[in-house]
Each structure stands twice: as structure tokens, then as C-alpha cells.
C-alpha positions as CSV (number, residue, x, y, z in Angstrom):
1,M,8.2,-7.6,14.0
2,D,11.8,-6.4,14.2
3,G,13.6,-4.6,11.5
4,E,15.1,-7.7,10.0
5,A,11.7,-9.3,9.6
6,I,10.2,-6.1,8.1
7,I,13.0,-6.1,5.5
8,S,12.5,-9.8,4.7
9,V,8.7,-9.4,4.3
10,S,9.1,-6.2,2.4
11,A,11.5,-7.8,-0.1
12,A,9.0,-10.6,-0.8
13,V,6.0,-8.4,-1.0
14,V,7.7,-5.9,-3.3
15,A,8.7,-8.7,-5.6
16,L,5.1,-10.0,-5.6
17,V,3.7,-6.6,-6.3
18,Q,6.2,-6.2,-9.2
19,L,5.0,-9.6,-10.6
20,V,1.4,-8.6,-10.3
21,K,2.1,-5.2,-11.9
22,W,3.9,-6.9,-14.7
23,G,0.9,-9.3,-15.1
24,G,-1.3,-6.3,-15.9
25,I,-3.2,-5.3,-12.8
26,P,-4.9,-1.9,-13.5
27,D,-3.5,1.1,-11.6
28,R,-6.9,1.7,-10.0
29,F,-6.5,-1.6,-8.1
30,G,-2.9,-0.9,-7.1
31,P,-3.5,0.7,-3.6
32,I,-5.8,-2.1,-2.4
33,A,-3.7,-4.8,-3.9
34,V,-0.6,-3.5,-2.2
35,M,-2.3,-3.3,1.2
36,V,-3.7,-6.9,0.8
37,F,-0.4,-8.3,-0.3
38,A,1.4,-6.6,2.6
39,L,-1.2,-7.8,5.1
40,S,-0.9,-11.4,3.7
41,G,2.9,-11.2,3.9
42,V,2.8,-10.0,7.5
43,I,0.3,-12.7,8.5
44,L,2.3,-15.4,6.8
45,W,5.4,-14.3,8.5
46,G,3.6,-14.2,11.9
47,W,2.2,-17.7,11.3
48,S,5.7,-19.0,10.3
49,V,7.4,-17.8,13.5
50,G,4.5,-19.2,15.5
51,H,3.3,-16.4,17.8
52,F,0.2,-14.3,17.4
53,E,-0.3,-12.6,20.8
54,R,-2.1,-9.5,21.9
55,A,1.2,-8.0,23.1
56,Q,2.6,-8.2,19.5
57,A,-0.5,-6.5,17.9
58,F,1.1,-3.1,17.4
59,A,4.4,-4.6,16.2
60,Y,2.4,-6.4,13.5
61,F,0.5,-3.2,12.6
62,A,3.7,-1.2,12.4
63,G,5.3,-4.0,10.3
64,W,2.2,-3.9,7.9
65,V,2.5,-0.2,7.5
66,A,6.2,-0.4,6.7
67,V,5.8,-3.2,4.3
68,S,2.8,-1.4,2.6
69,T,4.8,1.8,2.1
70,S,7.7,-0.2,0.6
71,A,5.6,-1.9,-1.9
72,A,3.5,1.2,-2.6
73,G,6.5,3.1,-3.7
74,V,7.4,0.4,-6.2
75,F,3.8,0.2,-7.6
76,G,3.5,4.0,-8.0
77,F,1.0,4.6,-5.2
78,T,0.9,8.4,-5.7
79,R,0.2,8.1,-9.4
80,A,-2.4,5.4,-9.0
81,S,-4.1,7.1,-6.1
82,A,-4.3,10.5,-7.8
83,T,-6.1,8.9,-10.8
84,A,-8.5,7.1,-8.6
85,V,-9.3,10.2,-6.5
86,S,-9.8,12.4,-9.6
87,N,-12.1,9.9,-11.2
88,M,-14.3,9.6,-8.1
89,K,-15.4,13.2,-7.7
90,A,-16.1,16.0,-10.1
91,P,-14.4,19.4,-9.5
92,P,-16.5,22.0,-7.7
93,T,-18.5,24.3,-9.8
94,G,-18.8,27.2,-7.4
95,G,-16.8,28.8,-4.6
96,A,-13.1,28.5,-4.7
97,G,-13.1,26.1,-7.6
98,Q,-15.0,28.6,-9.8
99,N,-12.0,30.9,-10.6
100,P,-8.6,29.4,-11.4
101,T,-5.6,30.8,-9.7
102,V,-3.6,33.1,-12.0
103,P,0.0,34.1,-11.2
């Protein structure tokens, strides 16, 4: 994927993510939804231009990463990811987590 293709796919995926977000998808599904929509956009673009070759594999991967990060920023990846991580694991009860840092 060249830069022009990445921008085109990013624009479509960002708009799709905004529509899904507006439709009410919960924040906890945001990161996986963004990655799936970005992958779908890159695959659809590759299919539309007609060449899936081994020599293009890294270009598609790099394009997927660029498209994912564009859409992630719009969805609020950091906010959604932080909530998901904090809900998965309780804070430590001993060791460094035992005593809070005081200035």
C-alpha cells in the first residue's frame, strides 16, 4: 500500500468507526472493532486493486497498522483500553502496590 491508498482506506475506516461508535458500541469492544474494521478495509482495498502477493505482505501489514492507529485515535483507544485493562486485573495487595507513593 502506498501513502495515497492508506489515506483513502483510513478515511473510510475512520468514518465507519464513527458510525459504529455513534450506533452505541460499548467502549470495551472499541479496540477489537477498530482492528477488525481496519483489517477489513485493507483487505477490501487489496481485493479491489487485484493483487494479493507475498511480496506485498509487509506493505499490507504496514497499511493495516497505519489505518488502525488512525481509527483508534478517533474512537478513543487509550481511554477504552485503560478501562478494559483496569477491569481485567485487580491491583496488587503486596509489594510495590502495598504502599502508595506520597510526594
